[in-house]
C-alpha positions in Angstrom: 54.2 -217.2 253.7 54.5 -220.2 251.5 53.5 -218.5 248.3 55.1 -215.1 248.9 58.2 -215.6 246.7 61.8 -216.6 247.3 62.4 -214.7 250.5 60.5 -217.0 252.8 62.3 -220.0 251.3 65.7 -218.5 251.8 64.9 -217.3 255.3 63.6 -220.6 256.4 66.3 -222.6 254.7 64.1 -225.2 253.0 61.3 -225.5 250.4 57.7 -225.3 251.2 56.0 -228.6 251.7 53.6 -228.2 248.7 56.3 -227.5 246.0 58.0 -230.4 244.3 61.7 -230.6 244.3 63.4 -229.2 241.2 65.6 -231.5 239.3 69.1 -230.1 238.5 69.0 -231.4 234.9 65.8 -229.5 234.2 67.4 -226.2 235.1 70.5 -226.6 232.8 69.7 -225.4 229.3 70.5 -227.9 226.6 71.7 -226.1 223.5 72.8 -229.4 222.0 69.1 -230.5 221.8 68.5 -228.2 218.8 71.7 -229.4 217.0 70.9 -233.0 217.7 67.4 -232.6 216.4 68.7 -230.7 213.3 71.2 -233.5 212.5 68.8 -236.3 213.1 66.2 -234.8 210.8 68.8 -234.2 208.0 71.2 -237.1 208.6 70.3 -239.1 205.4 70.6 -236.0 203.3 73.9 -234.9 204.8 75.3 -238.4 204.2 74.2 -238.3 200.6 75.8 -234.9 200.0 79.0 -236.1 201.7 79.1 -239.2 199.5 78.4 -237.1 196.4 81.3 -234.7 197.3 83.6 -237.6 197.9 82.7 -239.3 194.5 83.1 -236.0 192.6 86.5 -235.5 194.3 87.7 -239.0 193.3 86.4 -238.4 189.7 88.3 -235.1 189.5 91.5 -236.8 190.7 91.1 -239.6 188.2 90.6 -237.2 185.3 93.5 -235.0 186.4 95.8 -238.1 186.5 94.5 -239.5 183.2 95.0 -236.2 181.3 98.3 -235.2 183.0 100.8 -234.2 180.3 103.4 -236.7 181.5 101.0 -239.6 181.2 99.8 -238.5 177.8 103.4 -238.3 176.6 104.2 -241.7 178.1 101.2 -243.3 176.3 102.2 -241.7 173.0 105.8 -242.9 173.5 104.6 -246.5 174.2 102.8 -246.5 170.8 105.7 -245.0 169.0 107.3 -247.7 166.8 111.0 -248.5 167.3 112.7 -247.6 164.0 110.4 -244.7 163.3 111.9 -241.6 161.7 112.8 -238.7 163.9 110.2 -236.5 162.2 107.5 -238.9 163.5 109.0 -238.6 167.0 108.9 -234.8 166.8 105.2 -234.8 165.5 104.2 -237.3 168.2 106.0 -236.2 171.3 106.7 -232.5 170.5 109.1 -230.4 168.6 111.3 -229.3 171.6 113.0 -232.2 173.2 116.2 -231.7 175.2 118.8 -233.0 172.8 121.8 -234.7 174.5 124.9 -236.5 173.2 125.0 -240.2 173.5 127.9 -240.3 176.0 126.1 -240.7 179.3 124.0 -243.8 179.0 124.8 -245.7 182.2 121.3 -245.0 183.5 119.9 -247.2 180.7 122.0 -250.2 181.8 119.8 -251.0 184.8 116.6 -250.5 182.7 117.3 -253.1 180.1 115.3 -256.3 180.1 118.1 -258.7 179.1 117.7 -262.4 179.5 119.0 -263.9 182.8 121.9 -265.7 181.2 123.1 -262.5 179.3 124.8 -259.4 180.6 124.0 -255.9 179.8 127.5 -255.2 178.5 127.1 -256.4 174.9 123.8 -254.4 174.6 125.4 -251.3 176.1 128.3 -251.6 173.7 125.9 -251.7 170.8 123.8 -248.8 172.2 126.9 -246.6 172.7 128.1 -247.4 169.2 124.8 -246.8 167.4 123.2 -244.0 169.4 124.0 -240.5 168.0 121.6 -238.5 170.1 119.3 -238.9 173.1 116.1 -236.9 173.2 114.5 -236.2 176.6 111.0 -235.1 177.0 110.6 -232.7 178.7 114.2 -232.7 180.0 113.8 -230.7 183.2 117.1 -232.0 184.6 119.2 -231.3 181.6 120.7 -234.5 180.0 120.0 -236.6 183.1 116.5 -238.1 182.8 114.3 -237.5 185.8 111.8 -240.1 187.0 109.0 -240.4 184.5 110.6 -238.5 181.6 110.6 -240.0 178.2 113.9 -240.8 176.5 114.5 -241.7 172.9 117.8 -242.9 171.4 118.3 -241.7 167.8 120.8 -243.4 165.5 122.9 -241.9 162.7 120.2 -242.3 160.1 117.7 -240.3 162.2 115.7 -243.3 163.3 114.5 -244.4 166.7 117.0 -247.0 168.1 115.5 -247.3 171.5 112.7 -245.8 173.6 112.2 -245.5 177.3 108.6 -244.2 177.8 109.2 -243.4 181.5 112.7 -243.1 182.9 113.5 -245.5 185.8 110.7 -247.8 185.0 112.6 -250.7 183.5 110.9 -250.7 180.1 113.4 -249.8 177.5 112.3 -251.0 174.1 115.2 -251.8 171.7 115.4 -251.9 168.0 115.6 -255.4 166.5 119.1 -254.5 165.3 120.3 -254.6 168.9 121.0 -258.2 169.8 121.6 -259.8 173.1 
């Protein structure tokens, strides 16, 4: 009766004396064992691949930022000499700026690097008097420079009077003719 199969066990309500007790854990299948083994055998390789992907992503971001058109234009504008002819500006920054009248220049007031004991008023009077045209690159917002756009003030002789390589950055370069 002991070795006849499951019926005698179920009928008697117990296990035969010569069979060991089954552990519950042994009967539950462990599908994670295969995954754990696979991860443990390839863990160094997967970490290397993940690190490589991360490094390549960071390099791609750095290259995209370095070669972004706005940054290239800003670098060119920073090298552009104050007093240069407008033809040089067009060759350097591009032939299609947004050309604006000199009237609205209040946004430049806060960007001037005037000495602490001087006010921006005298500089703004000179800028309004001498600026004939403002060129915005690329001029997406019309004649109001957007953050990061390049703005160039052109005088009556067609020369660069002032340059702001990146709008709202506080780095307006003025011609030596403008005095504080």
